[in-house]
N, C-alpha and C positions, 0 to 999 in steps of 0.2 A: 393606476393600470390594473385592471382585473387579472386573474389568473389565466383566463381564457385568452384576454388581449395579449398577455405576455406570450403565451404559447404560439398564438397566431403571428406575432411579430417575429418570434424567432424562426417559424417555419418559412416566413416570407423571405428573410434574408439568407436563410439556409439553402433554399431551393432556387433563388433568383440567379439568374446568369448574368452577374454583375461583376466581372473581373476587374474593370477599370475602377468601379466604386470600392471595391474590396481592397484593391491595391493602394488607392489613395487613403483609405482609412487605416490600412496597417502602416503607411509611411508616418502617420500622425503618432501612432502608438508604438513605433518600433524600439524607441528607447525607454518605454515605460514598463510598468508591471500591471498585472491584472489579478483580481481576486473575486471570489463570490461575495456579494453584499450580505452583511450580517442578518438582515431579516429574511433572506431567502432560505426556504427549507430545502436542503440537499435532496433527501429522498423523494419529496414531492415533485420537484422539479424534473427528475429523471422519468417519472411515469407521466407527469403532465406534458411534458415536451416531447415525449415518445423517443427519447434519445437511444441511438444505436450504441454498440459496443464501445467504439472508439470515442463517440461523443461523451459517453459516461466517463471514460477515463480522463479525457480532458476536464469535465466538469469536477470530478473529484480531486484532480490535481490543483484546481483553482480554489480549494477550500483554504489553501495558504497562498499568499501573494507570489506570483511567478513572472520572471521577465518574459516579455513577448519573444525576444531573441532566442531564449532557451527552449520555449515551447516549439519554436519553429525548427531548432536544431535537433529536437528529440525524434523527429522523423515519423510521428504517428500519422500525420496526414500529408498529402500534397500541399504545397504553399496556399493555393487558392481555396481549398477545401478548409483549411485551418483558418484563414481569414474569415471565410464566411460563417464558420462555427463560432468564432470569438465575436465577430461583428454581431451576430444574431444574439448572443447572450448579452452583450452590452446594450444593444438596442431595446432588448426585452427588460431592462433594468433588473437583471438578476446578477450582473457582473459589473464591477466598476474598474475604472483605471486609476492606478495609485502610483506613488512615488516609488522609482525602482530601488531605492535604499531600503524598502520594506522587504524586498522579494527574498525569498528562500530558495536555495540551491535545488535544482532539479536531479535527483540521482537515478542512475540506471535501475537500481534495486527497487526504487520506489515505483517505476513504471512497470516492472516485472510483477511486483506484488499486486498491483491494481489491475492488471490484465487477468491475473488468476482470480481476483476477487469478483470481477464483472462477469466471469465464467462461471461463477459459483464454486470455485475450487478453494480449498483451504491453503493458507500460506504460513510458513513460519520461517525465521532466519536459520540458514544451514549452520549447523555446528560440526559438520564433518562426519562421515560415517565411522562408526566404531570398528567395523571390520577392517578399516584401512590403516588401524594403528596395531602395533606390535610392541607390548611392553617387555623390556629386556633389562632386567635389573643387573647390576654389576655384582656377582657374588664372589666373595673371597674364598680362601681355602678353608676358613673356619665355618663357612656356610652362612655367615651374616652378611647382609648387604652392606657395602660401604657408601651408600648414598644416604642422603638425609642429614640431620644435625651432627651425627657422629663423624661424617666425612668432611665437615666444614672446618676451615681453620678458626681456632679460637683465640681469644686475647683481644685487645683494644685495637690492634693494628688490623685484624680481620674485619672489625666493624666498619672501618673506614674504607678498606680496599674492596670489600664484597658487599654489593647492595642487597644481597638476599640472606646472608648469614649461613642459611643451610641450603642444600641442593634439593631439588625436587626429583621425582622419577621422570625418565626422559622416554619419549615415545618416538618410534620410527614411523614416519608418515610416508605411505607409498604413493607415489605420484605417477599420473599417467604421462605419456610422452608430451601431450599438449601442455600439461601442468609443468613439466620440467622445462620445456620451451619458454613459457611465460616467466617463471621464475628466473631463467637465465637473463632473459631480456630486462626484467625489473632489477636484478643485481648489477647488470652492466650499467644500466641507466642511472643507477644510484652511485656507482663508483665514478662515473665520468662527469657527473652534474657540476661538482664542485669547480671544474675547470672552465665552464661555460659562462659566458655573458648571459644577461637576462634574454637578450634577443636570440641567441643560439638556443638556449633552452627551450624557448616557446617555438622556435623554428620559424621565426619571421625575420625580415630584412630590417635594418636601421632605416627609419623613415616610414614605416607602416602606419597605417592610420588605426583609429580606435577600434573599428569593426574588425579589421584583420587581426589585431591583437586578442580582441575578445573572442573571435572565433577559434583562434589557435589555442587560446586558454581553456575554452569549453571542450575542445577536441581532447586536450591532455587531461582535463578533469575525469573524463570518462576512462582514460587509460590508467590514471594513477589514483583514483579515489579508493580508499580502503575497502569500500563495499564491492570492489570488483573481485575481490578474492571469495566473497560469499558464494556458497554452493559448490565450492571446490575444496580439495584437501589442503591447498595452500592457506586457507584460513586458519590452519593449526601450525603453519611453518613460521616460526619465530623469526628467522632470518629474513624471509620475505616480506613479513608484515612490517618489520623495522624499516626495510627498503622502502616499501610503499608509503609509510608514514613520513619518511624523510622526503621522498619525492613530491608528496602532497604539500609538504610544508615548502619546499623549494618552489614549487609551482605558485603558491599564494605569494611568496616574496617577489618572484619574477613579475606576476601580474601587477603587483603593487608598485614595483619599480618602473614599469613601462606601460601601464595600463590606460593612461591619459596623456594627452599632449603636453601637459605641464609636467608630468612625471617623467616622460620621455626627454624633454628638454633638460630637466635637471640631471637625469641620469647621463645623458650624453656629455654635459659639461663636466660631470664628474670623471667620466672616463677619458675625456680630452685632457683634464688637468693632470691625471695620473700619467698619461702617456707623455705629456709634455715635461713633467717633473722628472721622468726617467731618462729623458733624452737630452735635456739642456745641460750646459756646463761640463759636458763630458761625463756626467753622472750615469754610471752604469747599474746602479741599484735598482731592484725590481720594484715596479710600482706596487702600492698597496692595493689590495682587492678584498676589503673587510667582508663583503656580503658572501663571497665565495668561501672565505676563511671560516666564517661562522657555520656555513653549511658543512664543510669538511670537519670542523670541530664537533658539531652535533653527531655526525656519523661515527666519529672516533670514540665519543663518549659512550654511545650505544654499545660498540664492541667491547669497550674498556670495562662497563658494568658487568658484562658477561664473562669477563676475564678472557676474552679472545684478543690477547695483547698483540698478536702478529698483525691482525687486521686493523687494529686500533692504531698501531704504530704507523701503518701506511697512511691513514687519514689524517693523523697528527702531523705528519711530514707534509702532506698537502696543505694544511692550514697553516703552517709556518711558513711555506713558500709563498702562500697567497698574502700573508700579513706578517712579514718578518719583524715588525716593530712592536708587535703585541706580546709583552713578556709572559702573559698567562699560557700562551700557546707553546712557547719554548719550555715553560716548566712542565707543562702536561706531556710534551714529547719526551723530555729528559726522564721523567718519572715512568713513563711507559716502557722506554728502553730498559730501565732498570729492573722492571718486573717481568719483562718478556723472556720466558724460559728458553727461547730459540737462541739466545746468546749465552755463551759459556758464563757461569757465575762470577769468576774472578774478573773477567773482562767487563761483565756488566757493572760490577762495583767500582772498578777503576774508571771506566768511562763515565759512569754517573757522577762519581766524585769530581772529575774534571769539568763536565758540563755545568754541574751546579755551582762549582767554585767560580767560574766565569759568569754565571747567571747573577749570583748574590752581588758580585763586584759591579756588574752592568746595570742591574734593574733595582736592587735594593728591595726585592719584592718579599713580604712576609712568608708567603707560602714556599717560595723558593728556599728561604732560610730554613723553614721547618722540615722540608724534605731533605735538604743538605745535612741537618742534624741527624736525621734518621739513617742516612748513609754512613756518616762519620761514626755513629753508635755502631753500626753493623761491623765497620772496619775496626772497632775497638778503641777509637779515639775519644774517650769520654769527656776529656777536658774541652776539645774543639767542638763536640757535639753541645755540650752545655752553652758554650758561647753562642752557637747557632740558634739555639732554641731561645736564648735571651733576646737576640736580635729579631728572631721571628715575633716574639710578643711585642717587642718595641715597635716593630713596623706594623703588626696587625694585632692590636690589643684584643680583638674580639676572636682570634683564632683559637678555637677551643682545643683542638689537638696539640697545638704548640704550647698552650698553658699546662696540659696535662703532662706532656713530655718534659717540660722545665721542672714541674714539681717532683716528677720521677728522678730527673737527673739530679737535682738538689738533694734528694733523699739519699741517692747513691753516694753523692760526695759527702754529706753529713756521715753516713754510715761508715764510708771508708775512712774518714777523719777519726771517728770514735774508735775503729778498730786499730788505727795507727797509734792513736794516744794510749790505748789499752795495751797494745804490744811493748810500747816504750816503757810504760809503767811496770810492766811484768819483768821486762829486761832489767829495769833498775832494781827491782826486788831481788831478782836472781843474783845479780852482781854483788849486792849487800850480803847475801847468804854466802856466797862463795868466798868473799873476802874475809868473813868471820872465820871460816874454816881454815 
């Protein structure tokens, strides 16, 4: 088909009043994806086909494979107009129908960028207005800033407990009322998502079909995609970015969990088994909810790495509640409580000692033994700490921190023995001298 014939075919389908034909065609491709054929010259088609602004946006979007359903939900055209445009492209042999597995996600920021491009305007990702940031270094009495490497905790323990090693200057981001409202919504959603089933998180009822789940998923993609923060001062708000990242990951997990009929059947069986196991034989134990536990744990780790131990403790507690049989979660919670300065220091030490004493008996977990040794060492019980580090290495031979602590503990023991031997030898010599006198 020549270029003129292709243009003629496109205009024919684009201008024809064939709603029934367009609807029948869209039904056949509704579960498929479309993309520009490799031999089609994108720029030539726009001029040859005399595409208007919205048609050019659709055409440029199709340079990558796109699901028909996502193009429809983008809302660029009314449904029948979209059908006629896409049907015209396919009939003109410039767009092909492909496997939906090849499709790339359609992002709101991408549509925004293309709208500006076809209008001849420049576009670049927003990085936040500099005038909206105020740098306030923490200045001590001696005039030196206590931020940076000098303010960081030194030593081997600091390298483990702090992911950053040194602190960086902090900026206060000034938010508009709308941005503050959005931030509150995102943080609330992130805080409550761990307690939700996949159905509740997506906002659909059990028994929903594939299309309903897919529509709910796509709606939330627009709400929770990290690109939503672009163009606002929230793009520089680390707490908000962490919440969005966690929400977007939870969204993907939920869609994977109930996105198809087979997945929903499997998910429903698992939920039913959990509920049954918790109510039979008079068992009052909470059912395990590992998916929600992993989500809460991921949020807790985010706060823990930033040394926001109070928030981390809340999410670790949620994770343990959802999956009380996972020892890693209990170990993480106990360690976070120990590091949380909101608790009095002596009470922290005693509480952590009791928790880890029970954990090592119950789980025999190598990391639990390592952290138990750290606490015993802090309490001054070097002998018990050495035993704990030995158990940690036995249970987890690859635990680098436990190996290091064991070497240090053995070194301290040998040094103490040498000092004791030296003292005994010295006392013997002194006794001999005094006897001669």
